[in-house]
C-alpha positions in Angstrom: -21.6 -12.8 -3.4 -23.7 -15.7 -1.5 -22.6 -17.5 1.2 -21.5 -20.6 -0.5 -19.2 -18.8 -2.9 -17.7 -17.0 0.1 -17.2 -20.3 2.0 -15.5 -21.6 -1.4 -13.3 -18.7 -1.6 -12.1 -19.0 1.9 -11.5 -22.7 1.9 -9.9 -22.6 -1.4 -7.6 -19.8 -0.1 -6.6 -22.0 3.0 -5.8 -25.1 1.1 -3.7 -23.2 -1.3 -1.9 -21.9 1.6 -1.4 -25.3 3.1 -0.2 -26.7 -0.1 2.4 -23.9 -0.4 3.4 -24.4 3.2 4.2 -28.1 2.7 6.0 -27.4 -0.5 8.1 -24.9 1.4 9.0 -27.5 3.9 9.8 -30.0 1.2 11.7 -27.5 -1.1 13.6 -25.9 1.9 15.1 -29.3 2.9 17.1 -29.8 -0.5 20.5 -28.5 -0.2 20.7 -27.1 -3.6 17.6 -24.6 -2.7 19.3 -23.3 0.7 20.2 -20.2 -1.2 16.9 -19.2 -1.5 15.3 -20.4 1.7 18.6 -19.2 3.9 20.2 -16.6 2.0 20.5 -14.0 4.8 22.2 -16.6 7.0 24.6 -17.9 4.2 25.8 -14.2 3.4 26.4 -13.8 7.3 28.5 -17.0 7.2 26.1 -18.8 9.2 25.1 -22.3 8.7 21.4 -22.9 7.7 21.4 -26.1 9.8 21.3 -23.6 12.8 17.7 -22.8 11.6 16.4 -26.3 11.6 17.5 -26.9 8.1 16.4 -30.3 7.3 13.6 -30.7 9.6 10.7 -32.6 8.4 8.0 -30.6 10.7 6.0 -28.4 8.3 5.4 -26.0 11.3 9.0 -25.9 12.7 9.5 -22.5 11.0 6.6 -21.1 13.0 8.3 -22.0 16.3 11.7 -20.6 15.0 10.0 -17.3 14.0 8.1 -17.0 17.4 11.2 -18.0 19.5 13.2 -15.2 17.7 13.6 -11.8 19.5 13.8 -8.3 18.4 17.7 -8.4 18.7 17.6 -11.4 16.4 15.7 -9.4 13.7 18.0 -6.2 14.2 21.3 -8.4 14.1 19.9 -10.2 10.9 18.1 -7.5 9.0 18.5 -4.3 10.6 16.4 -1.7 12.8 14.1 -0.8 9.8 12.8 -4.5 9.6 12.5 -4.5 13.5 10.4 -1.3 13.4 8.2 -3.0 10.5 7.3 -5.8 13.1 6.4 -3.2 15.8 4.0 -2.0 13.3 2.5 -5.7 12.4 2.2 -6.2 16.3 0.6 -3.0 16.9 -1.9 -3.4 14.3 -2.5 -6.9 15.5 -2.9 -5.6 19.0 -5.6 -3.1 18.0 -7.7 -5.8 16.1 -7.3 -8.3 18.8 -8.5 -6.0 21.7 -11.3 -4.7 19.4 -12.4 -8.0 18.3 -12.5 -9.1 22.1 -15.5 -6.8 22.7 -17.0 -6.3 19.4 -17.7 -9.9 18.2 -19.4 -11.1 21.2 -21.5 -8.1 21.5 -22.1 -6.8 18.1 -22.8 -10.1 16.3 -25.5 -11.1 18.2 -26.9 -7.5 18.3 -27.1 -7.6 14.5 -28.1 -11.0 13.9 -31.0 -11.1 16.3 -32.7 -8.2 14.6 -34.7 -8.3 11.1 -33.9 -5.0 9.6 -33.0 -6.3 6.2 -36.0 -8.3 5.7 -38.1 -5.2 6.2 -35.9 -2.8 4.4 -37.7 -1.3 1.3 -34.5 -0.8 -0.5 -34.1 -4.8 -0.6 -35.3 -6.2 -3.8 -38.1 -8.4 -3.2 -36.7 -9.2 0.5 -33.7 -11.0 -0.6 -30.4 -10.3 0.9 -26.9 -11.8 1.3 -26.8 -14.2 4.4 -23.6 -12.6 5.5 -25.5 -9.3 5.8 -27.4 -10.5 8.8 -24.3 -10.3 10.8 -23.7 -6.5 10.1 -25.1 -3.4 11.0 -27.2 -3.3 7.9 -29.7 -5.7 9.5 -30.3 -3.3 12.2 -33.3 -0.9 11.2 -33.3 2.7 11.1 -33.9 4.4 14.7 -33.2 1.2 16.3 -31.9 1.6 20.1 -29.3 -1.2 19.2 -27.3 1.7 17.2 -26.0 2.6 20.5 -24.0 -0.6 20.6 -22.2 0.1 17.5 -21.6 3.7 18.5 -20.1 2.7 21.5 -17.8 0.2 19.6 -16.2 3.1 17.7 -15.3 4.5 21.0 -13.7 1.4 22.1 -11.8 0.8 18.7 -10.5 4.6 18.8 -9.3 4.3 22.2 -7.4 1.3 22.0 -5.8 2.5 18.8 -4.7 5.7 20.6 -3.1 3.4 23.7 -1.3 1.2 21.6 0.0 3.5 18.9 1.5 5.7 21.9 3.3 2.7 23.3 4.8 1.9 20.0 5.9 5.3 19.2 8.0 5.3 22.6 9.0 1.8 21.7 10.3 2.8 18.1 12.2 6.0 19.4 13.8 3.9 21.9 14.9 1.7 19.1 16.1 4.3 16.9 17.9 5.8 19.8 19.8 2.6 20.7 20.7 2.3 17.2 22.2 5.8 17.0 24.0 5.3 20.2 25.7 2.4 18.9 29.6 2.4 19.8 30.2 1.3 16.2 31.4 3.5 13.5 28.9 4.5 11.0 30.1 6.4 8.3 27.0 8.6 7.7 27.0 9.8 11.3 30.1 11.7 10.5 29.0 13.5 7.3 26.7 16.1 6.2 25.1 16.7 2.8 25.2 20.4 1.6 23.5 21.6 -1.5 22.5 25.0 -3.2 26.2 26.0 -2.9 26.1 29.6 -4.4 28.4 30.6 -7.3 31.8 32.2 -6.6 33.9 33.9 -8.7 37.5 33.0 -8.9 37.4 29.7 -6.9 36.5 26.2 -7.6 33.6 24.8 -5.9 36.1 22.8 -3.7 37.9 26.0 -2.8 34.8 27.6 -1.9 33.2 24.9 0.3 36.4 24.1 2.0 36.9 27.7 2.8 33.3 28.2 4.0 33.3 25.1 6.4 36.8 25.5 7.7 35.7 29.0 8.9 32.8 28.1 10.6 34.0 24.7 12.1 37.7 25.3 12.3 38.1 22.3 14.8 36.0 19.6 13.8 35.9 20.0 9.8 37.7 17.0 8.2 37.4 17.5 4.4 34.9 17.9 1.6 33.8 15.6 -1.3 32.5 17.7 -4.1 29.7 16.4 -6.2 30.6 16.1 -9.9 29.0 15.4 -13.2 29.7 11.8 -13.7 27.6 11.1 -16.9 30.6 10.2 -18.9 33.0 8.6 -16.5 30.0 6.3 -15.2 29.5 5.3 -18.9 33.0 4.4 -19.3 33.3 2.6 -16.1 29.7 0.6 -16.6 31.4 -0.4 -20.2 34.6 -1.6 -18.4 32.7 -3.5 -15.7 30.6 -5.1 -18.4 33.7 -6.2 -20.1 35.1 -7.4 -17.0 32.1 -9.6 -16.3 32.3 -11.0 -19.9 35.8 -11.8 -19.4 35.1 -13.7 -15.9 32.4 -15.5 -17.9 34.5 -16.6 -20.9 37.6 -17.9 -18.6 34.9 -19.9 -16.5 33.5 -21.3 -19.8 37.0 -22.3 -20.8 38.1 -23.7 -17.6 34.7 -25.9 -17.6 35.8 -27.0 -21.1 38.8 -28.7 -20.1 38.1 -32.3 -19.1 40.3 -35.7 -19.1 39.8 -36.4 -22.7 40.4 -32.7 -23.7 42.9 -31.3 -21.1 43.5 -28.3 -23.6 39.7 -27.3 -23.6 38.1 -25.1 -25.9 38.5 -21.3 -26.1 35.3 -19.6 -26.2 34.6 -17.2 -29.1 32.3 -14.4 -30.2 31.4 -12.0 -32.8 31.9 -8.6 -32.6 29.0 -6.9 -34.1 25.2 -6.6 -33.4 25.2 -7.9 -30.0 27.3 -10.8 -31.0 25.2 -11.9 -33.8 27.1 -10.8 -36.5 30.8 -9.3 -37.8 34.2 -10.9 -37.4 34.6 -14.1 -34.9 37.2 -13.6 -32.4 38.8 -15.2 -29.3 36.3 -14.1 -26.4 39.4 -14.2 -23.8 41.7 -12.2 -25.9 38.9 -9.9 -27.2 37.6 -8.8 -23.9 41.3 -8.6 -22.5 42.1 -6.1 -25.1 39.1 -4.1 -24.3 39.7 -3.9 -20.7 43.2 -2.7 -21.6 42.1 -0.1 -23.8 39.2 1.2 -21.5 41.3 1.6 -18.5 43.7 4.6 -19.5 40.5 5.9 -21.2 38.8 5.8 -17.7 41.7 7.3 -15.7 41.7 10.3 -18.2 38.2 10.8 -17.9 38.4 10.7 -14.1 40.8 13.6 -14.1 38.7 15.7 -16.4 35.7 15.2 -14.4 37.4 15.7 -11.0 38.9 18.9 -12.3 36.2 20.6 -14.6 33.0 19.1 -13.8 32.5 20.2 -10.4 28.9 20.9 -9.4 27.4 23.1 -6.5 26.8 20.3 -4.0 29.1 18.3 -1.5 29.6 16.2 1.3 31.2 17.4 4.2 33.2 15.1 6.8 33.6 15.8 10.6 35.8 14.5 13.1 33.0 13.7 15.6 29.5 12.7 15.5 28.3 15.6 17.7 29.6 18.1 15.0 27.9 16.6 12.1 24.6 16.2 13.9 24.7 19.9 15.1 25.7 20.9 11.3 22.8 18.9 9.9 20.3 20.7 12.0 21.8 24.2 12.1 21.0 27.1 9.8 23.9 28.3 7.7 22.9 31.2 5.5 20.5 33.8 5.8 18.7 33.0 2.5 16.9 29.6 2.4 18.0 28.7 -1.1 21.6 28.9 -0.2 24.1 26.5 1.8 21.3 23.9 2.9 22.7 21.3 5.0 21.0 18.0 5.9 22.2 15.0 7.4 23.9 12.5 5.0 22.4 9.4 3.7 24.3 6.0 3.6 26.8 5.8 0.7 25.0 2.8 -0.7 21.5 4.9 -1.2 22.6 8.2 -2.5 20.8 9.6 -5.5 23.6 11.5 -7.0 21.9 13.1 -9.7 19.4 14.8 -7.3 22.0 16.5 -5.3 22.5 19.4 -7.6 18.9 20.3 -8.1 18.4 23.8 -6.9 16.1 24.8 -3.7 13.2 26.3 -5.8 13.2 23.9 -8.5 13.1 21.1 -6.0 9.7 23.1 -4.6 8.3 23.3 -7.9 9.0 19.8 -8.7 7.5 18.5 -5.8 4.3 20.5 -6.3 4.2 19.4 -9.9 4.7 15.7 -8.8 1.9 16.0 -6.4 -0.4 17.2 -9.3 0.7 14.4 -11.4 -0.2 11.9 -8.6 -3.5 13.5 -7.8 -4.4 13.3 -11.6 -3.2 9.7 -11.6 -5.2 8.9 -8.7 -8.3 10.6 -10.4 -7.9 8.7 -13.8 -7.2 5.3 -11.8 -10.5 5.7 -10.0 -12.5 5.4 -13.3 -11.1 2.1 -14.5 -11.0 0.7 -10.7 -14.5 1.6 -10.1 -15.6 0.0 -13.7 -13.5 -3.0 -12.6 -15.3 -3.3 -9.3 -18.8 -3.0 -11.1 -18.2 -4.9 -14.2 -16.1 -8.0 -12.9 -19.2 -9.1 -10.9 -20.4 -12.4 -12.5 -23.8 -11.0 -13.3 -22.6 -8.0 -15.0 -20.2 -10.1 -16.9 -23.1 -12.2 -18.2 -25.0 -9.0 -19.1 -22.0 -7.6 -21.1 -20.8 -10.7 -22.5 -23.9 -13.0 -22.9 -21.9 -15.6 -25.0 -19.8 -16.9 -21.8 -23.3 -17.5 -20.0 -23.2 -21.6 -21.0 -19.8 -21.6 -19.1 -20.5 -19.8 -16.2 -23.6 -21.8 -15.5 -21.5 -24.6 -14.7 -21.8 -24.9 -10.9 -18.2 -25.2 -10.3 -17.0 -22.5 -12.6 -19.7 -20.2 -11.5 -18.6 -20.5 -7.6 -14.7 -20.0 -8.4 -15.5 -17.0 -10.5 -17.9 -15.5 -8.0 -15.2 -16.0 -5.2 -12.0 -14.8 -7.1 -12.7 -12.8 -10.1 -13.2 -9.0 -8.7 -10.5 -9.6 -6.2 -7.9 -10.9 -8.8 -8.9 -8.1 -11.4 -8.2 -5.5 -8.5 -4.9 -7.0 -7.3 -3.3 -7.4 -10.8 -4.4 -3.9 -11.8 -2.6 -2.5 -8.8 0.8 -4.3 -9.4 1.1 -1.9 -12.2 1.6 1.3 -10.3 4.6 1.0 -7.6 7.3 1.5 -9.9 5.6 4.3 -11.8 5.3 6.3 -8.1 8.8 5.4 -7.1 10.0 7.0 -10.3 7.8 10.0 -9.6 9.1 10.5 -6.2 12.9 10.6 -7.3 11.9 13.4 -9.7 11.1 15.4 -6.6 14.9 15.9 -6.1 14.9 13.4 -3.1 18.6 12.7 -2.1 18.4 9.2 -1.1 16.8 6.0 -1.7 15.1 5.3 1.5 13.5 8.7 1.5 12.3 8.1 -2.1 10.7 4.8 -0.9 9.0 6.7 1.9 7.7 9.1 -0.4 6.3 6.7 -3.0 4.8 4.8 -0.3 2.9 7.5 0.6 1.4 8.2 -2.7 0.7 4.6 -3.2 -1.1 4.7 0.2 -3.4 7.6 -0.8 -3.8 6.0 -3.9 -5.1 2.7 -2.5 -7.6 4.3 0.0 -9.0 6.8 -2.6 -9.1 4.3 -5.4 -9.5 0.8 -3.8 -11.4 1.6 -0.7 -13.5 4.5 -1.6 -13.5 3.7 -5.5 -14.8 0.0 -5.1 -17.5 0.9 -2.4 -18.6 4.1 -4.2 -18.1 2.2 -7.7 -20.0 -0.8 -6.9 -22.7 0.9 -5.1 -23.5 3.4 -7.4 -23.3 0.9 -10.3 -26.2 -1.1 -8.6 -28.2 2.0 -7.6 -27.9 4.1 -10.8 -31.5 3.6 -11.8 -32.7 4.5 -8.3 -30.8 7.6 -8.2 -31.8 8.6 -11.4 -35.5 8.4 -10.2 -34.8 10.1 -7.0 -31.1 11.9 -6.8 -31.8 13.0 -3.3 -31.5 9.5 -2.1 -27.8 9.4 -2.6 -26.6 9.5 1.0 -29.4 6.8 2.1 -28.5 4.3 -0.7 -25.0 4.5 -0.1 -25.2 4.1 3.6 -27.6 1.0 2.9 -25.4 -0.4 0.5 -22.2 -0.1 2.5 -22.5 -3.3 4.5 -23.0 -5.1 1.3 -19.5 -4.4 0.1 -17.9 -6.0 3.4 -18.0 -9.3 1.8 -16.1 -8.4 -1.3 -13.3 -6.9 1.2 -13.6 -10.0 3.5 -12.9 -12.3 0.4 -10.1 -9.6 -0.7 -8.4 -9.8 2.6 -8.6 -13.6 2.7 -7.0 -14.0 -0.8 -4.2 -11.5 0.3 -3.2 -13.4 3.5 -3.7 -16.8 2.5 -2.4 -17.0 -1.1 0.0 -13.9 -0.9 1.7 -15.2 2.4 1.8 -18.5 1.2 3.5 -17.6 -2.0 5.9 -15.4 0.1 6.8 -18.5 2.3 7.3 -20.9 -0.3 9.2 -18.7 -2.6 8.1 -20.7 -5.7 8.9 -17.8 -8.2 12.4 -17.0 -7.0 13.3 -20.5 -6.8 12.2 -21.5 -10.4 13.8 -18.2 -11.6 17.2 -19.2 -9.9 17.3 -22.6 -11.3 16.5 -21.6 -14.7 19.0 -18.9 -14.5 21.6 -21.4 -12.8 21.2 -24.3 -15.6 21.2 -21.8 -18.7 22.7 -18.7 -17.9 25.1 -18.6 -14.9 28.7 -19.5 -15.2 30.7 -17.6 -12.8 30.2 -17.2 -9.0 29.2 -13.8 -9.4 26.5 -14.5 -11.9 25.2 -17.3 -9.5 25.2 -14.9 -6.5 23.2 -12.4 -8.4 20.6 -15.1 -9.5 19.7 -15.8 -5.9 20.3 -12.6 -4.2 16.9 -12.2 -2.2 16.5 -8.4 -2.2 15.0 -6.5 0.7 11.3 -6.1 2.4 10.0 -4.0 -0.5 8.5 -1.5 1.9 7.6 0.7 -0.9 4.7 -2.0 -1.8 4.4 -3.8 1.4 3.4 -1.0 3.7 0.8 0.7 1.7 -0.6 -2.9 1.2 -0.6 -3.5 4.8 -2.0 0.0 5.3 -5.0 -0.7 2.9 -5.8 -3.9 5.0 -5.8 -2.1 8.1 -7.9 0.8 6.8 -10.5 -1.7 5.2 -10.7 -3.8 8.7 -10.9 -0.6 10.8 -13.6 0.8 8.6 -15.7 -2.4 8.5 -14.9 -3.5 12.1 -18.1 -2.0 13.4 -20.1 -2.0 10.1 -19.4 -5.8 9.8 -17.5 -7.3 12.8 -17.0 -10.5 10.9 -13.8 -8.9 9.1 -11.9 -8.6 12.5 -11.0 -12.3 12.7 -9.6 -11.8 8.9 -7.7 -8.7 9.8 -6.3 -10.8 12.8 -5.3 -13.6 10.5 -3.6 -11.4 7.9 -1.5 -9.6 10.4 -0.8 -12.5 12.5 0.4 -14.8 9.8 2.3 -11.8 8.3 4.0 -11.4 11.5 5.0 -15.2 11.2 5.9 -15.5 7.6 7.6 -12.2 7.6 9.7 -12.8 10.7 11.0 -16.0 9.1 11.8 -14.0 5.9 13.6 -11.5 8.1 16.0 -13.9 9.8 16.5 -16.1 7.1 15.9 -14.8 3.5 15.8 -10.9 2.8 19.1 -8.7 2.9 18.4 -5.0 3.6 19.3 -2.6 1.1 19.2 0.5 3.2 19.0 1.2 7.0 17.2 4.5 8.0 17.0 3.6 11.8 13.4 3.4 11.8 12.5 6.9 9.7 9.4 5.0 8.3 7.7 4.8 11.6 6.4 8.4 11.9 4.6 7.6 8.3 3.3 4.3 9.4 1.7 6.0 12.5 0.1 8.8 10.8 -1.5 6.5 8.2 -2.8 4.3 10.8 -4.1 7.5 12.2 -5.4 8.3 8.9 -7.3 5.1 8.9 -8.9 5.5 12.2 -9.9 9.0 11.2 -11.5 7.8 8.1 -13.3 5.0 10.1 -14.6 7.6 12.4 -15.9 9.6 9.5 -17.3 6.5 7.7 -19.3 5.8 11.1 -20.4 9.4 11.6 -21.8 9.4 8.0 -23.5 5.8 8.4 -25.1 6.3 11.8 -26.3 9.7 10.5 -27.8 8.1 7.6 -29.6 5.6 10.1 -31.9 8.6 11.0 -30.3 9.2 14.3 -28.6 11.8 16.2 -26.4 9.6 17.8 -23.5 10.3 15.1 -23.2 13.9 16.6 -21.7 12.0 19.9 -19.0 11.0 17.5 -17.8 14.6 16.7 -15.5 14.6 19.9 -13.7 11.3 18.6 -12.7 13.3 15.3 -11.3 16.1 17.4 -9.7 13.8 19.7 -7.7 11.9 16.9 -6.5 15.2 15.6 -5.4 16.3 19.1 -3.6 12.9 19.4 -1.9 13.2 16.0 -0.8 16.7 16.9 0.8 15.9 20.5 2.6 12.5 18.8 4.0 14.8 16.2 5.2 17.6 18.7 6.5 14.9 21.3 8.2 12.4 18.7 8.5 13.3 15.6 11.5 15.7 15.5 13.7 12.8 16.9 13.1 11.2 13.6 14.1 14.1 11.4 17.1 15.2 13.3 19.3 13.3 15.4 19.7 14.4 19.2 23.0 15.4 20.3 22.7 13.5 23.5 22.5 10.2 21.5 25.4 10.9 19.4 27.8 11.8 22.3 28.1 8.5 23.4 31.9 7.4 23.1 32.9 4.8 20.4 34.6 1.5 21.1 37.4 2.5 18.2 39.0 5.6 17.0 37.1 6.4 13.8 39.1 5.8 10.5 38.1 9.1 8.9 40.0 8.3 5.7 37.9 4.8 5.4 34.6 6.8 6.0 35.7 9.5 3.4 36.6 6.6 0.8 33.1 4.7 1.4 31.3 7.8 -0.2 33.6 8.1 -3.4 31.9 6.8 -6.5 33.2 3.6 -7.7 33.6 5.1 -11.2 36.0 8.0 -9.8 38.0 5.6 -7.5 41.9 5.1 -8.4 44.0 2.3 -7.9 46.9 4.6 -8.6 47.5 5.9 -5.3 50.9 7.9 -6.6 48.8 10.1 -8.9 49.1 13.6 -8.0 45.5 14.1 -9.2 43.9 11.6 -6.7 46.2 12.7 -4.0 44.6 16.1 -4.2 41.3 14.4 -4.1 42.2 12.6 -0.8 44.0 15.6 0.7 42.4 17.6 3.5 44.4 20.6 2.4 43.7 21.8 -1.2 46.5 22.2 -3.5 46.4 24.5 -6.4 43.5 23.7 -8.8 42.9 20.6 -6.7 39.3 19.3 -6.7 37.5 16.2 -5.4 
């Protein structure tokens, strides 16, 4: 990519962001759009005008975002959101401190040399103008390489310092959340898996006996996991008819006018999704279906509770300390019996995974790792091809009929600026749901844990395929003929070509933050979908709320995407320091835009109290280690022994990771007893805590029913179950 194409890409991306920001300012002022731009505030009963609603200043949202405190973020979006902003500010701090030293020193050092013009590997002495500002312009064996080597030390030391501070800070946030005087149901419960088979007892009786013996003073009751497949099916069918009935009643109410006070009762056909069969009155038909399904559901609930008990349970304690102690205590001699862990939130339980046995979980985990490894290898081939083929020169070579079109100046410039990056971004969009599906197959018990696992898989995929795949793919494609003639030159060819890929990643980062965050702020896509649904589909308040409900941050894809950017920027920070301002812009603008979204838009779907942080921390260190290895190989390929001086840094990174893990990680894995020993403001309602975990399909409105009384009873009756 030449300089004009790069500037075109950068300028176009900036113009798109400005247009999207102005659209946001205009659209967010319209009252009908408040549910799209202020849903979090509306759900909390707040007036959108408190957030500057109606302001004509296109920069007012920036002021509000910067004025918000960490406590504001926690109160609106939870601890996990606050921890995510710690991640953004930490990475931003690393890049700012790195740039303060690297930009004024390394850019002049590289620009005032002329290594590229003398390099024999450059065809006809031509080279990209941007490459003059990279280490590629410094000839092999030059004393100027000392400046780049010392820069690696500076970036590493800054990263160690800020990561240590961030880990301490996040640990404090987690402790404050767990010490809260509010009653949090999951702090009174543990999850028990791998219940061994017992003769002559139900699972309920066996579990109650076992835990009453170990915890006679603090055991409250148990909730046995059951096979809910059939009862869930009936429940979902019942809920579907209830929604249809509410919709039919809303349509009927809207049909009543002054000229037609009786209105028109809605009707539907009974077969083939309402397209065929007998035509019936919708309200009467759905009411009849509901009345038929209610006794059927109650009968299936009793059968499920009595005969479909599975070897897993949730155990409830009378104190938080007892639950925390039980979650980190070995309960049986054998590792595959009575496995006890802390209980997830009720809203994020993956019930189907509770009954997967210990060794089956281990087998699944290794099998999924193998599948992910194969996926990475297979994806590396098409991504490498994409990075090589989607350059304009190669497209013209493979598709000569497009040559007249791409020779047009404007089209050529735009295609050079955007084509490879857009192809890569669209290709990557297909992956996250597949990785989340694989993570859940491992037997992970909670949604947040599955998202953390999928996030890790996506991160490794991004690094191996996007960063390494694009770098190696593009380089090997360009130098294939040279390698055929002299295979021994592979290391030197890769090293000399590495700075040339910096331009691709500069444009990739710019496209991600300007266009990506512009779309995030303006929420154009959710706005269009909402108005289409409101006009043509939504008839009830529940349907309307479902149409505008914003969802959460989407950590499973957002965090790996950010990790890819920090990896790219770190790895190229010394090779091509010009990338640092782009990294600062990405994380700085991301902090502003997402801060606005956190306090106004996103609604968390779970709360893990910062358990994502150790994964973030380790992957930043992984990016740092990859950066150090890259520089070790690159400086070594420049025919200098200086690279040996980077070996202590590699060792230091591994030692730092070990120390942080030993000092901080266990508190994120388990709950410290001193934290949950704090007194609560109110006496916990254990009955309410228990009921919060009962699946909706097993809840009964008939409290006088003996079967359900047994389910809610601390003392088991004969044949009683939960």
